[in-house]
C-alpha positions in Angstrom: 49.0 26.9 53.4 45.8 27.5 52.0 45.0 26.3 48.4 45.5 29.3 45.8 44.3 30.2 42.2 47.5 30.7 39.9 46.6 32.9 36.8 49.0 31.3 34.0 49.8 33.8 30.9 50.1 31.9 27.9 52.1 33.1 24.6 51.3 32.9 21.2 52.8 30.2 18.7 55.1 27.6 19.6 58.1 28.9 20.9 60.3 27.3 23.3 59.0 28.1 27.0 62.2 30.0 28.1 61.8 32.7 25.3 58.5 33.7 27.2 58.2 32.3 30.5 60.3 32.8 33.6 61.7 29.9 35.3 60.1 30.5 38.5 56.6 30.9 36.7 57.1 27.6 34.6 58.2 25.8 38.1 55.2 26.7 39.7 53.0 25.4 37.0 54.7 22.4 37.1 53.4 21.8 40.6 50.1 21.9 39.5 47.6 19.0 38.7 44.2 21.0 38.4 43.5 23.6 35.7 40.5 25.6 34.5 41.1 26.5 31.0 39.8 28.4 28.1 40.3 25.6 25.4 41.4 22.1 26.6 43.5 21.3 23.6 45.5 24.2 23.5 45.9 24.1 27.4 47.4 20.3 26.8 49.7 21.5 24.3 50.9 24.2 26.5 51.5 22.3 29.4 53.5 19.5 27.1 55.7 22.3 25.7 56.7 23.3 29.1 57.5 20.1 30.2 54.9 19.5 33.0 56.4 16.3 34.8 53.0 14.4 35.0 51.5 12.8 31.9 48.5 14.7 30.6 46.0 11.9 31.2 46.8 12.6 34.9 46.0 16.1 34.8 42.4 17.3 35.8 41.9 19.9 32.8 38.3 21.3 33.0 37.2 23.7 30.1 35.4 27.0 30.9 32.2 27.5 29.2 31.9 30.3 26.9 29.4 32.0 29.4 30.0 30.4 32.7 27.0 29.8 35.2 27.3 30.4 38.9 27.0 26.6 39.1 29.8 26.3 36.5 31.9 28.7 38.5 31.4 26.6 41.7 32.3 23.4 39.8 35.4 24.6 38.4 36.5 25.9 41.9 36.0 22.6 43.6 39.8 21.9 43.6 40.4 24.9 46.0 37.6 23.7 48.3 39.6 20.1 48.6 43.1 22.1 49.5 44.4 21.7 45.8 45.9 24.6 44.0 44.0 25.2 40.5 45.8 27.0 37.4 43.7 29.1 35.3 44.8 29.2 31.6 43.5 31.3 28.7 44.1 30.1 25.0 46.7 32.7 24.5 47.3 35.9 26.6 46.6 36.5 30.2 43.5 35.1 32.0 40.8 37.9 32.5 42.8 40.6 30.8 41.0 40.6 27.1 40.4 36.9 27.8 37.8 34.6 30.1 38.4 34.1 33.7 37.6 37.1 35.5 34.3 35.8 37.0 36.3 32.9 38.4 38.9 35.0 39.8 36.2 37.5 41.4 34.6 34.3 43.1 37.9 32.8 44.4 38.3 36.4 46.2 35.1 36.5 47.5 35.4 32.7 49.3 38.9 33.9 50.5 41.4 32.0 48.4 44.8 33.6 47.4 44.9 34.6 43.8 48.3 34.6 42.3 49.3 36.1 39.1 52.4 34.7 37.4 55.0 36.7 35.5 54.7 36.0 31.6 53.8 37.7 28.3 51.0 40.3 27.9 50.4 41.4 24.4 48.9 44.4 25.7 51.3 45.6 27.9 54.1 44.3 25.2 52.4 46.3 22.7 52.3 49.7 24.9 55.8 49.0 25.9 57.1 48.9 22.0 54.7 51.7 21.0 56.5 54.7 22.3 53.0 56.2 22.9 51.6 57.5 26.6 52.5 55.0 29.2 51.0 56.7 32.2 47.4 57.1 30.8 45.9 54.5 28.6 42.6 52.5 28.2 41.7 49.0 26.7 38.7 49.0 24.6 38.4 45.3 23.5 36.9 45.0 20.2 35.3 48.2 18.4 32.2 47.9 16.3 32.6 45.7 13.1 30.1 47.8 10.9 30.3 51.3 9.6 29.4 54.0 10.6 29.3 52.7 14.1 33.0 51.7 13.8 34.2 55.2 12.4 31.9 57.0 15.0 33.7 54.9 17.7 37.1 55.6 16.4 36.2 59.4 16.5 35.0 59.3 19.9 38.3 57.4 21.2 40.3 60.0 19.2 38.9 62.9 21.0 39.2 61.3 24.1 42.9 60.8 23.5 43.3 64.4 22.7 41.4 65.4 25.7 43.2 63.2 28.0 46.7 62.5 26.4 45.8 59.0 26.8 46.8 56.1 24.8 43.8 53.9 23.1 44.2 50.3 22.8 41.9 47.8 21.2 42.1 44.5 19.2 40.3 42.8 16.2 39.6 39.2 15.1 42.6 38.6 12.9 40.8 38.0 9.5 39.3 41.5 10.2 42.6 43.4 10.9 43.1 45.0 7.3 39.5 46.6 7.4 40.0 47.9 11.0 43.5 49.3 9.7 41.9 51.0 6.7 39.1 52.4 8.7 41.6 54.1 11.3 43.6 55.4 8.2 40.2 57.1 7.0 38.7 58.3 10.5 41.7 59.5 12.3 43.4 62.7 11.9 46.7 63.0 10.3 48.7 63.9 12.9 47.5 61.1 15.4 50.3 58.5 16.2 49.0 54.8 15.2 50.8 52.0 16.4 50.3 48.2 14.9 51.8 45.5 17.0 51.6 42.1 15.3 52.7 38.4 16.2 54.1 39.7 19.8 56.7 37.1 21.1 57.0 35.4 17.8 59.6 35.4 15.4 57.3 37.3 12.9 56.9 40.0 15.6 56.3 43.4 13.9 55.9 46.5 15.8 55.3 50.0 14.0 54.5 53.5 15.1 53.8 56.5 12.7 51.4 59.4 12.3 48.1 58.3 10.3 49.4 60.7 7.5 52.7 58.8 7.1 50.7 55.4 7.1 48.5 56.8 4.4 51.6 57.1 2.2 53.4 53.8 3.1 52.8 50.4 1.9 50.1 48.5 3.9 51.6 46.0 6.6 50.5 42.3 6.1 48.1 42.0 8.9 46.0 39.0 7.4 45.2 36.2 10.3 48.2 37.8 12.5 47.0 38.5 16.2 47.5 42.3 16.5 47.3 45.2 19.1 46.1 48.5 17.6 46.9 51.8 19.6 46.8 55.4 18.9 47.5 58.6 20.4 45.9 62.0 19.3 48.7 64.3 18.2 48.9 68.1 18.4 
């Protein structure tokens, strides 16, 4: 069988692996000895957590550069050319989905290798599932502008698109800027817009709340400081 590139989802925190990873996915990861990773330290911790049978020093763990060149991509895919399966791991989340790795996956396709996504946690889908918002039409926009008035202008554009297309809008923020983004949403969005805040997904401290913006304005502010959070909204009538 030809070598394959396996895409390995990684959860937040330090929960025991059966809480977030199916046995079948874990078993595949434990057969791999070559990995391309976003962060070598966190990858070693994750492999130790799931009980990889090989000593960590015997695993080939190569870190993805922040902006990989074509030469970097070819180097990282070398195990596939040698007939060895390769695992791609982000620091937390799903490789290539709001995380690095898409260029590596694209090149593997171009070279004709199998690409196999493993089942596991995705904060974006977990948030969408738990939000109660439109799940047939949705879009993920990554990070919004951090400065005003650009941020509020972008929120307004997304809200109008949500109203026009009945589309849920998803985005994230660097955890220490969560509170500023939350306040900007309450200021810029219309009162009837439904806003969901989903924090610490898959952790014991998980919190998911969906309210109309008008109700959020009257409620106690959630503690979002340094908590990985997905924001979602759907424009109301």
